[in-house]
MIDREN-443701 format. One line per 10 residues: their letters; for each residue x, y, z of N, C-alpha, C. Coordinates in pm, 1 decimal, always signed. Atoms other than C-alpha are relative to their C-alpha. Layout:
a	X:Y:Z:X:Y:Z:X:Y:Z; ...;
***
This chain:
mktnkykkyh	-54.0:-32.7:+131.5:+9627.3:+12029.6:+11745.2:+95.5:+116.9:+12.8; -103.5:-105.9:-8.3:+9942.9:+12233.1:+11705.2:-16.0:+100.4:-112.5; +10.6:-104.8:+100.2:+9920.6:+12564.1:+11528.9:+133.1:+70.3:-17.1; -120.9:-75.5:+25.2:+10195.6:+12759.5:+11370.0:-9.4:+137.7:+63.4; -1.9:-133.5:-57.6:+10299.4:+13088.4:+11523.8:-36.7:+100.3:-109.2; +29.9:-84.2:+109.2:+10292.2:+13261.1:+11188.8:-72.1:-81.0:-112.0; +78.2:+85.8:+88.8:+10014.9:+13114.9:+10969.4:+3.7:+48.7:-143.7; +19.8:-48.4:+137.2:+9995.1:+13343.4:+10671.1:+132.9:+42.4:-59.2; -124.5:-31.3:+69.4:+10278.6:+13372.6:+10418.4:-28.9:+72.1:-131.3; +12.8:-54.4:+133.1:+10335.0:+13568.6:+10104.2:+28.4:-113.4:-101.2;
kikkiykkqr	-29.6:+92.7:+102.5:+10340.4:+13374.7:+9780.5:+151.5:+11.1:-40.1; -139.1:-4.3:+39.0:+10692.2:+13273.5:+9665.9:+9.8:+50.6:-146.4; -12.0:-58.2:+135.6:+10785.8:+13487.3:+9366.2:+111.4:-61.4:-83.3; -113.6:+42.7:+73.4:+11127.4:+13350.7:+9271.7:+25.7:-147.9:+6.3; -15.3:+146.2:-7.5:+11065.2:+12977.6:+9283.4:+70.9:-55.4:-124.5; -56.5:+50.5:+125.5:+11176.6:+12940.7:+8921.3:+148.5:+21.4:-12.7; -144.4:-31.4:+8.6:+11526.5:+13083.7:+8977.3:+84.4:-98.1:+80.0; -81.5:+89.7:-83.0:+11639.2:+12845.8:+9249.1:-20.1:-143.8:-45.9; +4.3:+136.0:+35.1:+11722.3:+12487.4:+9174.5:+65.8:-83.7:+108.1; -59.0:+86.5:-96.3:+11791.1:+12201.8:+9410.6:+46.7:-128.0:-65.0;
snlifmckgf	-51.8:+123.3:+58.9:+11997.1:+11894.5:+9334.5:-20.4:-116.9:+93.2; +7.0:+113.4:-95.0:+11927.8:+11683.6:+9647.9:-133.0:-69.9:-9.9; +132.1:+61.4:+10.4:+11573.2:+11589.6:+9541.7:-10.8:-91.3:-122.7; +5.6:+67.7:+129.6:+11666.8:+11401.9:+9225.0:+0.5:-154.6:+14.1; -15.5:+142.6:-11.0:+11723.9:+11054.1:+9365.9:-119.2:-67.2:+64.9; +108.4:+79.2:-53.2:+11463.1:+10787.2:+9437.6:+48.4:-71.6:+125.7; -38.4:+67.2:-124.7:+11460.5:+10639.1:+9789.0:-56.2:-139.2:+7.8; +64.5:+125.3:-32.9:+11210.0:+10353.5:+9798.8:-58.6:-66.9:-120.1; +69.0:+59.9:+112.5:+11036.2:+10298.5:+9463.3:+91.4:-36.4:-113.9; -71.7:+37.9:+117.6:+11143.5:+10149.4:+9133.1:-27.7:+93.3:-120.3;
yglkvlesgl	+34.1:-97.5:+100.2:+10963.7:+10406.5:+8911.4:-41.4:+126.8:+71.6; +38.6:-127.7:-61.6:+10916.3:+10773.6:+8980.7:-49.0:+99.7:-103.2; +48.0:-108.9:+85.0:+10736.9:+11075.2:+8836.7:+77.1:+125.0:+36.9; -93.3:-111.8:-20.3:+10986.9:+11359.9:+8798.4:-56.0:+123.0:-69.2; +52.6:-125.7:+54.3:+10883.2:+11722.7:+8744.5:+111.9:+71.8:-74.7; -101.1:-72.3:+85.3:+11067.7:+11910.7:+8465.6:-10.6:+147.9:+7.9; +20.4:-143.4:-15.3:+10932.2:+12254.7:+8554.0:-25.8:+30.7:+150.3; +35.5:-40.5:-131.4:+10894.5:+12450.3:+8872.2:-143.3:+51.5:+1.0; +137.0:-46.7:-5.2:+10547.2:+12532.0:+8992.3:-66.1:-43.2:+134.2; +69.8:+37.1:-120.3:+10280.9:+12449.9:+9249.0:-104.8:-107.1:-29.7;
itpkqletvr	+96.3:+109.5:+9.1:+10050.7:+12153.0:+9315.3:-96.3:+12.8:+115.3; +103.4:-1.1:-102.4:+9722.7:+12145.7:+9504.5:-31.6:-140.9:+44.1; +39.0:+136.6:-41.8:+9595.8:+11849.5:+9707.2:-99.7:-67.8:-90.8; +102.7:+58.3:+91.2:+9308.5:+11803.2:+9462.4:+68.4:-59.6:-123.9; -79.9:+52.8:+113.4:+9557.0:+11759.2:+9173.1:+67.6:-131.5:+38.2; -74.5:+118.4:-41.7:+9761.8:+11508.6:+9368.3:-95.8:-120.2:+24.6; +96.1:+105.4:-24.1:+9451.2:+11308.8:+9466.7:-45.9:-59.6:-133.5; +43.8:+51.3:+127.9:+9340.0:+11283.5:+9104.3:+111.1:-79.6:-68.8; -113.7:+79.4:+55.8:+9688.0:+11165.5:+8999.4:+7.1:-132.9:+71.8; -3.4:+126.3:-69.9:+9681.3:+10903.4:+9272.9:-113.1:-93.6:-47.2;
rvivkltkrt	+111.1:+85.4:+49.5:+9339.5:+10781.0:+9152.5:+27.3:-52.3:-137.4; -35.2:+48.9:+134.3:+9461.0:+10759.1:+8792.4:+96.9:-111.4:+7.5; -102.3:+104.5:-9.6:+9761.5:+10555.2:+8892.4:-61.3:-131.8:+56.7; +67.1:+117.0:-57.7:+9548.0:+10323.3:+9109.9:-86.1:-69.5:-105.6; +86.5:+54.4:+102.0:+9303.3:+10275.8:+8820.9:+78.8:-70.9:-107.5; -77.6:+64.4:+106.9:+9569.6:+10200.1:+8559.0:+77.4:-124.4:+48.9; -74.0:+117.2:-52.6:+9769.0:+9961.8:+8779.0:-88.4:-107.3:+57.6; +98.6:+93.0:-54.7:+9452.6:+9788.9:+8902.4:+34.2:-45.6:+142.0; -33.9:+18.8:-144.1:+9568.3:+9819.3:+9267.3:+109.2:-102.1:+26.1; -109.5:+93.3:-20.7:+9872.8:+9597.1:+9214.2:+125.4:+66.1:+52.9;
skiliniffn	-122.4:-67.6:-39.5:+10138.3:+9859.3:+9286.7:-22.9:+90.1:+118.2; +7.1:-89.2:-114.3:+10216.9:+10066.2:+9592.2:+49.9:+136.7:-42.3; -31.1:-138.2:+36.2:+10229.2:+10446.4:+9557.9:+56.2:+71.1:+124.4; -57.5:-79.6:-109.9:+10459.7:+10662.3:+9775.9:+5.2:+146.8:-47.0; +12.6:-142.5:+34.4:+10394.4:+11037.7:+9776.1:+105.6:+75.6:+83.5; -112.0:-74.0:-62.9:+10691.0:+11266.8:+9857.3:-28.4:+151.3:+14.2; +39.3:-141.8:-8.6:+10497.4:+11595.9:+9884.4:-74.5:+22.1:+127.2; +78.4:-40.8:-116.8:+10372.9:+11773.6:+10191.6:-49.8:+141.2:-24.9; +62.3:-130.4:+28.0:+10135.1:+12065.4:+10161.4:+12.8:+90.7:+124.2; -31.3:-81.3:-117.3:+10278.2:+12321.9:+10399.4:-4.8:+149.5:-27.8;
qpltkkplls	+6.0:-140.2:+34.7:+10224.0:+12652.8:+10220.9:-147.6:+46.5:-9.4; +140.4:-40.0:+6.1:+9892.5:+12829.5:+10295.3:-26.2:+101.5:-109.7; +45.1:-104.5:+95.7:+9701.2:+13029.9:+10030.1:-115.9:+70.3:+69.9; +105.2:-76.5:-60.7:+9485.8:+13309.7:+10163.4:-92.9:+57.3:-106.2; +97.0:-50.1:+97.5:+9172.4:+13444.3:+10002.8:-92.5:+98.3:+76.8; +94.0:-92.1:-62.9:+8958.3:+13750.8:+10083.8:-140.3:-40.3:-39.2; +135.8:+34.8:+34.9:+8583.1:+13702.4:+10097.4:-49.9:+89.4:-111.4; +62.2:-80.5:+105.3:+8364.8:+13823.3:+9812.8:-66.4:+127.1:+54.9; +64.5:-130.0:-34.1:+8235.6:+14180.5:+9822.3:+63.4:+70.8:+116.1; -65.2:-71.3:-107.4:+8491.6:+14292.1:+10074.5:+88.1:+113.4:-57.7;
rmgkgsgsid	-74.4:-116.8:+53.0:+8671.8:+14621.7:+10041.0:+151.8:-30.5:+5.3; -143.5:+16.9:+7.1:+9041.9:+14660.0:+9967.6:+62.9:+32.4:+135.1; -73.9:-28.8:-124.0:+9298.3:+14656.8:+10249.3:-41.1:-88.4:+115.0; +29.9:+73.1:-122.8:+9271.4:+14529.3:+10606.8:+53.4:-141.4:+2.7; -67.5:+127.6:-13.5:+9515.1:+14242.8:+10574.3:-23.1:-94.6:-117.2; -6.5:+90.5:+108.9:+9548.9:+13932.5:+10363.0:-113.3:-99.3:-7.2; +113.4:+89.6:+7.4:+9232.3:+13741.2:+10447.1:+28.7:-130.8:+72.5; -12.6:+126.6:-71.0:+9177.0:+13397.1:+10593.9:+59.9:-104.6:-91.1; -65.0:+108.4:+75.2:+9350.0:+13076.1:+10487.7:-108.8:-76.9:-73.6; +99.4:+65.8:+87.9:+9160.1:+12922.7:+10193.7:+42.2:-145.2:-23.4;
swisyikkgk	-44.6:+136.0:+28.6:+9369.7:+12617.3:+10103.7:+151.6:-8.7:+22.7; -140.2:+24.4:-15.8:+9715.9:+12465.1:+10126.7:+54.9:-54.7:-130.7; -64.2:+41.7:+125.8:+9957.8:+12414.3:+9836.2:+142.3:-49.0:+32.4; -144.4:+41.6:-14.9:+10307.8:+12270.1:+9780.3:+71.6:+58.1:-125.7; -85.8:-47.8:+110.1:+10575.7:+12444.8:+9571.2:+91.3:-113.8:-34.0; -83.5:+107.9:+43.3:+10768.0:+12198.4:+9360.8:+112.2:+57.5:-84.7; -115.9:-48.4:+77.9:+11117.0:+12271.1:+9226.8:+26.7:-96.3:-114.1; -35.2:+78.7:+117.4:+11247.7:+12146.4:+8894.7:+91.4:-116.3:+39.3; -87.0:+114.3:-26.2:+11392.8:+11794.7:+8917.3:-46.6:-87.0:+116.6; +45.3:+79.4:-113.4:+11196.4:+11665.8:+9217.7:-84.3:-120.3:-42.9;
ifieildlde	+79.4:+120.9:+21.9:+11056.0:+11314.4:+9217.6:-112.0:+5.1:+106.2; +105.5:-22.6:-94.1:+10715.9:+11365.6:+9373.2:-85.5:-122.4:+28.7; +74.2:+125.3:-24.2:+10560.7:+11017.5:+9338.2:+95.2:-114.8:-35.1; -76.9:+119.8:+31.1:+10740.0:+10681.3:+9359.3:-98.1:-118.9:-3.6; +88.9:+112.9:+22.8:+10576.9:+10355.8:+9245.0:+79.5:-129.9:+12.7; -54.0:+133.1:-9.9:+10659.5:+10002.5:+9343.6:-78.1:-98.3:-82.8; +63.8:+110.1:+69.2:+10581.1:+9688.9:+9133.5:-90.7:+47.2:-115.6; +77.9:-52.0:+114.0:+10473.7:+9847.5:+8803.1:+42.6:-73.5:-123.4; -30.8:+61.2:+129.4:+10447.8:+9673.1:+8465.7:+52.4:+107.9:-96.6; -51.5:-97.0:+92.1:+10648.5:+9840.2:+8190.8:-94.1:+24.6:-118.6;
kildkllkav	+94.6:-22.7:+108.9:+10358.4:+9806.6:+7945.8:-89.9:+123.0:+28.9; +91.7:-106.1:-39.1:+10158.9:+10067.9:+8135.0:+65.9:+137.6:-1.6; -73.7:-128.5:-19.3:+10428.1:+10341.5:+8141.8:-47.9:+112.2:-91.8; +44.7:-107.7:+95.2:+10316.2:+10528.3:+7827.1:-138.2:+50.1:+36.9; +133.5:-43.5:-36.4:+9951.5:+10532.4:+7929.4:+0.3:+81.4:+130.6; -8.7:-67.5:-128.8:+10044.5:+10633.8:+8280.9:+50.9:+145.8:-15.0; -59.7:-133.4:+20.5:+10258.4:+10929.1:+8164.5:-104.2:+94.3:-65.9; +98.3:-87.1:+69.2:+9987.1:+11062.3:+7930.7:-115.5:+33.8:+93.3; +113.8:-29.0:-87.0:+9711.9:+11029.6:+8191.3:+38.1:+97.8:+111.3; -43.5:-89.3:-105.1:+9912.0:+11200.9:+8465.6:+29.8:+139.8:-55.2;
qvkinlkiei	-34.9:-130.5:+60.3:+10028.7:+11478.8:+8228.9:-127.1:+86.4:-20.2; +122.9:-73.6:+16.9:+9664.2:+11570.4:+8164.6:-48.8:+63.1:+135.9; +55.3:-41.9:-124.1:+9585.7:+11604.9:+8533.4:+84.3:+107.3:+70.2; -90.4:-105.8:-58.7:+9889.2:+11818.9:+8636.7:+48.4:+91.1:-109.2; -41.4:-100.4:+102.2:+9981.4:+12139.3:+8454.0:+148.4:+19.7:-7.5; -146.9:-8.0:+6.7:+10357.5:+12071.7:+8478.8:+50.5:-113.0:-91.2; -59.7:+103.5:+81.0:+10585.7:+11875.6:+8247.0:+58.0:-108.0:+90.1; -41.4:+111.9:-83.3:+10660.9:+11528.1:+8382.3:+64.9:-104.0:-85.8; -56.8:+116.1:+60.6:+10876.2:+11235.3:+8293.9:+9.4:-113.6:+99.9; -10.6:+116.1:-82.6:+10904.0:+10881.3:+8422.3:+145.4:-36.1:+11.2;
vkreifda	-139.2:+33.5:-26.9:+11233.0:+10786.3:+8586.3:+4.8:-142.2:+53.2; -19.7:+136.1:-46.9:+11350.2:+10428.8:+8639.5:+122.1:-7.8:+86.4; -108.4:+9.1:-95.3:+11571.0:+10335.5:+8927.7:+106.8:-98.5:-57.5; -106.5:+84.4:+43.9:+11909.4:+10188.9:+8840.2:+38.1:-93.1:+116.4; -37.0:+97.8:-100.4:+11981.7:+9864.7:+9031.0:+125.1:-68.8:-52.4; -124.7:+62.7:+40.2:+12338.1:+9735.3:+9023.4:+17.4:-125.8:+84.0; -29.8:+122.5:-72.8:+12425.5:+9377.1:+9109.9:+148.2:-4.8:+30.0; -140.1:+4.0:-41.7:+12746.4:+9325.6:+9304.0:+65.2:-132.0:-39.3;
***
């Protein structure tokens, strides 16, 4: 197992000020869930979103996840005194910038879109919209 040389990072403070434009386009799917706010997502939140999508689509569609959890969160143990470093790694998170499509879905019925958006919005504390891929015939 490969370990990073520097494992512990500070939390990103100015994630809301930077914007990226290269994450807006869908690569593989026909429908995508696009984030309208900047923030962070935990693996537990992403797993619940995946389960909701699987349940609503009845396992007929394929789900592609475009997030990798590469930012560690540290936590000090309970009843420890102040100081002496940042503590051990507790969990991993992913920072998401505004405009990123973090889930792509193949083969989805358009009847389910409203239910899907409402169910996913409850599970993640960020504003989300559904994006449809434009297909042009030559």
